[in-house]
A tleap script that builds the chain and sets N, CA, C and O, in Angstrom:
source leaprc.protein.ff14SB
mol = sequence {
  NMET LYS LEU ASP ASP GLU VAL GLU VAL TYR
  CYS THR ASP HIE GLU SER THR ALA SER GLY
  THR ILE VAL GLY ILE ASN LYS ASP SER ILE
  ARG VAL LEU LEU ASN GLY VAL PRO LEU TRP
  PHE SER ARG THR LYS THR GLY VAL TYR VAL
  GLY ASN SER HIE GLY MET GLU PHE VAL ILE
  LYS THR ASN CILE
}
set mol.1.N position { 131.990 111.337 85.096 }
set mol.1.CA position { 132.575 110.370 85.989 }
set mol.1.C position { 133.925 110.870 86.486 }
set mol.1.O position { 134.682 111.521 85.766 }
set mol.2.N position { 134.191 110.547 87.724 }
set mol.2.CA position { 135.484 110.916 88.302 }
set mol.2.C position { 135.941 109.811 89.246 }
set mol.2.O position { 135.181 108.892 89.551 }
set mol.3.N position { 137.175 109.905 89.701 }
set mol.3.CA position { 137.716 108.893 90.602 }
set mol.3.C position { 136.860 108.738 91.853 }
set mol.3.O position { 136.308 109.711 92.367 }
set mol.4.N position { 136.761 107.531 92.324 }
set mol.4.CA position { 136.015 107.150 93.523 }
set mol.4.C position { 134.501 107.229 93.365 }
set mol.4.O position { 133.773 107.043 94.340 }
set mol.5.N position { 134.013 107.502 92.154 }
set mol.5.CA position { 132.564 107.452 91.914 }
set mol.5.C position { 132.101 106.005 91.931 }
set mol.5.O position { 132.816 105.109 91.483 }
set mol.6.N position { 130.901 105.785 92.451 }
set mol.6.CA position { 130.286 104.463 92.402 }
set mol.6.C position { 129.529 104.357 91.080 }
set mol.6.O position { 128.803 105.277 90.705 }
set mol.7.N position { 129.697 103.237 90.373 }
set mol.7.CA position { 128.992 103.001 89.124 }
set mol.7.C position { 128.290 101.654 89.196 }
set mol.7.O position { 128.695 100.760 89.939 }
set mol.8.N position { 127.231 101.530 88.408 }
set mol.8.CA position { 126.501 100.274 88.334 }
set mol.8.C position { 127.043 99.474 87.157 }
set mol.8.O position { 127.025 99.937 86.016 }
set mol.9.N position { 127.523 98.269 87.447 }
set mol.9.CA position { 128.099 97.398 86.433 }
set mol.9.C position { 127.110 96.267 86.161 }
set mol.9.O position { 126.646 95.595 87.082 }
set mol.10.N position { 126.795 96.071 84.871 }
set mol.10.CA position { 125.831 95.055 84.458 }
set mol.10.C position { 126.566 93.915 83.767 }
set mol.10.O position { 127.346 94.154 82.845 }
set mol.11.N position { 126.333 92.693 84.193 }
set mol.11.CA position { 126.908 91.504 83.562 }
set mol.11.C position { 125.905 90.989 82.536 }
set mol.11.O position { 124.808 90.563 82.898 }
set mol.12.N position { 126.279 91.026 81.254 }
set mol.12.CA position { 125.354 90.607 80.197 }
set mol.12.C position { 125.174 89.092 80.170 }
set mol.12.O position { 124.163 88.608 79.663 }
set mol.13.N position { 126.124 88.340 80.699 }
set mol.13.CA position { 126.021 86.884 80.689 }
set mol.13.C position { 125.063 86.364 81.758 }
set mol.13.O position { 124.313 85.420 81.510 }
set mol.14.N position { 125.082 86.965 82.931 }
set mol.14.CA position { 124.240 86.509 84.045 }
set mol.14.C position { 123.051 87.431 84.291 }
set mol.14.O position { 122.227 87.166 85.166 }
set mol.15.N position { 122.961 88.514 83.520 }
set mol.15.CA position { 121.884 89.496 83.664 }
set mol.15.C position { 121.735 89.964 85.114 }
set mol.15.O position { 120.638 89.977 85.673 }
set mol.16.N position { 122.869 90.346 85.703 }
set mol.16.CA position { 122.861 90.843 87.077 }
set mol.16.C position { 123.663 92.134 87.158 }
set mol.16.O position { 124.473 92.428 86.279 }
set mol.17.N position { 123.433 92.903 88.222 }
set mol.17.CA position { 124.148 94.160 88.408 }
set mol.17.C position { 124.922 94.128 89.722 }
set mol.17.O position { 124.581 93.401 90.655 }
set mol.18.N position { 125.973 94.938 89.762 }
set mol.18.CA position { 126.777 95.079 90.972 }
set mol.18.C position { 127.340 96.491 90.996 }
set mol.18.O position { 127.417 97.149 89.959 }
set mol.19.N position { 127.729 96.955 92.164 }
set mol.19.CA position { 128.332 98.271 92.306 }
set mol.19.C position { 129.843 98.153 92.211 }
set mol.19.O position { 130.447 97.220 92.741 }
set mol.20.N position { 130.441 99.122 91.522 }
set mol.20.CA position { 131.884 99.177 91.401 }
set mol.20.C position { 132.361 100.593 91.678 }
set mol.20.O position { 131.567 101.533 91.667 }
set mol.21.N position { 133.655 100.746 91.926 }
set mol.21.CA position { 134.251 102.043 92.211 }
set mol.21.C position { 135.302 102.359 91.157 }
set mol.21.O position { 136.153 101.523 90.853 }
set mol.22.N position { 135.244 103.568 90.597 }
set mol.22.CA position { 136.223 103.977 89.595 }
set mol.22.C position { 137.555 104.256 90.282 }
set mol.22.O position { 137.639 105.085 91.188 }
set mol.23.N position { 138.600 103.548 89.833 }
set mol.23.CA position { 139.929 103.717 90.429 }
set mol.23.C position { 140.944 104.261 89.421 }
set mol.23.O position { 142.083 104.547 89.789 }
set mol.24.N position { 140.545 104.405 88.157 }
set mol.24.CA position { 141.446 104.953 87.150 }
set mol.24.C position { 140.672 105.433 85.939 }
set mol.24.O position { 139.671 104.833 85.547 }
set mol.25.N position { 141.149 106.528 85.347 }
set mol.25.CA position { 140.490 107.095 84.174 }
set mol.25.C position { 141.543 107.455 83.134 }
set mol.25.O position { 142.518 108.143 83.437 }
set mol.26.N position { 141.339 106.984 81.906 }
set mol.26.CA position { 142.151 107.374 80.757 }
set mol.26.C position { 141.242 108.044 79.742 }
set mol.26.O position { 140.054 108.233 80.002 }
set mol.27.N position { 141.786 108.404 78.595 }
set mol.27.CA position { 141.006 109.121 77.589 }
set mol.27.C position { 139.732 108.363 77.183 }
set mol.27.O position { 138.636 108.922 77.232 }
set mol.28.N position { 139.876 107.110 76.788 }
set mol.28.CA position { 138.726 106.336 76.321 }
set mol.28.C position { 138.476 105.072 77.133 }
set mol.28.O position { 137.834 104.141 76.646 }
set mol.29.N position { 138.973 105.030 78.360 }
set mol.29.CA position { 138.757 103.851 79.186 }
set mol.29.C position { 138.741 104.227 80.663 }
set mol.29.O position { 139.256 105.269 81.069 }
set mol.30.N position { 138.138 103.353 81.446 }
set mol.30.CA position { 138.123 103.532 82.895 }
set mol.30.C position { 138.485 102.201 83.547 }
set mol.30.O position { 138.256 101.135 82.977 }
set mol.31.N position { 139.046 102.276 84.731 }
set mol.31.CA position { 139.373 101.082 85.520 }
set mol.31.C position { 138.442 101.089 86.722 }
set mol.31.O position { 138.371 102.068 87.463 }
set mol.32.N position { 137.731 99.983 86.904 }
set mol.32.CA position { 136.722 99.885 87.955 }
set mol.32.C position { 137.056 98.706 88.862 }
set mol.32.O position { 137.377 97.614 88.392 }
set mol.33.N position { 136.974 98.942 90.159 }
set mol.33.CA position { 137.175 97.888 91.146 }
set mol.33.C position { 135.817 97.243 91.416 }
set mol.33.O position { 134.920 97.865 91.985 }
set mol.34.N position { 135.686 95.995 90.999 }
set mol.34.CA position { 134.414 95.279 91.115 }
set mol.34.C position { 134.620 94.062 92.009 }
set mol.34.O position { 135.275 93.100 91.607 }
set mol.35.N position { 134.070 94.098 93.211 }
set mol.35.CA position { 134.229 93.012 94.191 }
set mol.35.C position { 135.701 92.667 94.418 }
set mol.35.O position { 136.066 91.495 94.512 }
set mol.36.N position { 136.535 93.693 94.505 }
set mol.36.CA position { 137.953 93.492 94.767 }
set mol.36.C position { 138.799 93.183 93.549 }
set mol.36.O position { 140.013 93.016 93.670 }
set mol.37.N position { 138.182 93.102 92.373 }
set mol.37.CA position { 138.902 92.784 91.137 }
set mol.37.C position { 138.900 94.011 90.229 }
set mol.37.O position { 137.832 94.506 89.871 }
set mol.38.N position { 140.082 94.512 89.850 }
set mol.38.CA position { 140.124 95.663 88.939 }
set mol.38.C position { 139.885 95.229 87.496 }
set mol.38.O position { 140.507 94.282 87.013 }
set mol.39.N position { 138.976 95.929 86.810 }
set mol.39.CA position { 138.660 95.634 85.420 }
set mol.39.C position { 138.791 96.892 84.576 }
set mol.39.O position { 138.415 97.977 85.018 }
set mol.40.N position { 139.325 96.755 83.353 }
set mol.40.CA position { 139.378 97.869 82.410 }
set mol.40.C position { 138.128 97.850 81.549 }
set mol.40.O position { 137.712 96.794 81.074 }
set mol.41.N position { 137.529 99.015 81.348 }
set mol.41.CA position { 136.364 99.180 80.489 }
set mol.41.C position { 136.717 100.179 79.388 }
set mol.41.O position { 137.232 101.261 79.668 }
set mol.42.N position { 136.440 99.814 78.138 }
set mol.42.CA position { 136.695 100.699 76.999 }
set mol.42.C position { 135.398 101.354 76.572 }
set mol.42.O position { 134.348 100.712 76.556 }
set mol.43.N position { 135.466 102.645 76.220 }
set mol.43.CA position { 134.277 103.383 75.801 }
set mol.43.C position { 133.971 103.097 74.334 }
set mol.43.O position { 134.870 103.073 73.494 }
set mol.44.N position { 132.702 102.884 74.042 }
set mol.44.CA position { 132.261 102.696 72.666 }
set mol.44.C position { 131.749 104.023 72.134 }
set mol.44.O position { 131.673 105.002 72.877 }
set mol.45.N position { 131.396 104.066 70.854 }
set mol.45.CA position { 130.911 105.305 70.241 }
set mol.45.C position { 129.606 105.785 70.853 }
set mol.45.O position { 129.312 106.980 70.825 }
set mol.46.N position { 128.821 104.871 71.406 }
set mol.46.CA position { 127.526 105.240 71.992 }
set mol.46.C position { 127.644 105.692 73.444 }
set mol.46.O position { 126.639 106.030 74.070 }
set mol.47.N position { 128.874 105.701 73.990 }
set mol.47.CA position { 129.065 106.145 75.364 }
set mol.47.C position { 128.946 105.049 76.393 }
set mol.47.O position { 128.971 105.318 77.594 }
set mol.48.N position { 128.816 103.815 75.940 }
set mol.48.CA position { 128.748 102.667 76.840 }
set mol.48.C position { 130.166 102.139 77.040 }
set mol.48.O position { 130.938 102.050 76.086 }
set mol.49.N position { 130.505 101.793 78.270 }
set mol.49.CA position { 131.813 101.208 78.563 }
set mol.49.C position { 131.660 99.690 78.634 }
set mol.49.O position { 130.742 99.185 79.281 }
set mol.50.N position { 132.562 98.962 77.968 }
set mol.50.CA position { 132.484 97.503 77.903 }
set mol.50.C position { 133.795 96.901 78.397 }
set mol.50.O position { 134.875 97.350 78.014 }
set mol.51.N position { 133.696 95.888 79.245 }
set mol.51.CA position { 134.871 95.184 79.743 }
set mol.51.C position { 134.630 93.688 79.777 }
set mol.51.O position { 133.483 93.243 79.818 }
set mol.52.N position { 135.698 92.912 79.761 }
set mol.52.CA position { 135.601 91.450 79.785 }
set mol.52.C position { 136.516 90.895 80.858 }
set mol.52.O position { 137.615 91.397 81.091 }
set mol.53.N position { 136.031 89.842 81.506 }
set mol.53.CA position { 136.849 89.145 82.493 }
set mol.53.C position { 136.305 87.741 82.677 }
set mol.53.O position { 135.095 87.547 82.788 }
set mol.54.N position { 137.203 86.758 82.708 }
set mol.54.CA position { 136.829 85.362 82.933 }
set mol.54.C position { 135.744 84.891 81.965 }
set mol.54.O position { 134.869 84.111 82.341 }
set mol.55.N position { 135.802 85.366 80.721 }
set mol.55.CA position { 134.848 84.949 79.704 }
set mol.55.C position { 133.487 85.608 79.795 }
set mol.55.O position { 132.567 85.218 79.076 }
set mol.56.N position { 133.337 86.601 80.664 }
set mol.56.CA position { 132.058 87.296 80.813 }
set mol.56.C position { 132.204 88.741 80.361 }
set mol.56.O position { 133.288 89.320 80.435 }
set mol.57.N position { 131.103 89.317 79.894 }
set mol.57.CA position { 131.095 90.706 79.442 }
set mol.57.C position { 130.369 91.574 80.464 }
set mol.57.O position { 129.305 91.214 80.969 }
set mol.58.N position { 130.974 92.732 80.758 }
set mol.58.CA position { 130.399 93.681 81.704 }
set mol.58.C position { 130.198 95.019 81.009 }
set mol.58.O position { 130.996 95.403 80.153 }
set mol.59.N position { 129.130 95.735 81.376 }
set mol.59.CA position { 128.764 96.982 80.710 }
set mol.59.C position { 128.466 98.050 81.759 }
set mol.59.O position { 127.849 97.779 82.789 }
set mol.60.N position { 128.919 99.270 81.473 }
set mol.60.CA position { 128.574 100.438 82.291 }
set mol.60.C position { 127.953 101.456 81.358 }
set mol.60.O position { 128.589 101.893 80.398 }
set mol.61.N position { 126.714 101.839 81.631 }
set mol.61.CA position { 126.024 102.837 80.818 }
set mol.61.C position { 126.236 104.215 81.429 }
set mol.61.O position { 126.176 104.378 82.647 }
set mol.62.N position { 126.486 105.208 80.573 }
set mol.62.CA position { 126.686 106.573 81.045 }
set mol.62.C position { 125.555 107.451 80.546 }
set mol.62.O position { 124.878 107.122 79.573 }
set mol.63.N position { 125.362 108.558 81.215 }
set mol.63.CA position { 124.352 109.535 80.799 }
set mol.63.C position { 125.055 110.632 80.031 }
set mol.63.O position { 125.622 111.548 80.627 }
set mol.64.N position { 125.024 110.548 78.722 }
set mol.64.CA position { 125.716 111.552 77.891 }
set mol.64.C position { 124.750 112.656 77.531 }
set mol.64.O position { 125.124 113.602 76.838 }
savepdb mol mol.pdb
quit
């Protein structure tokens, strides 16, 4: 993953997907712009990125 890449973001609460754009990358986290709202996602040991906003959980799966 790199800046400006499009990623598929899955909402586990509503079981829906949306496209987001990576706007920031740190060692174990990424910042994704999702419908105009920036969200931080933390990487788990399995390579899945997890973020929370407004009481909902969002997931980004990576191909490791």
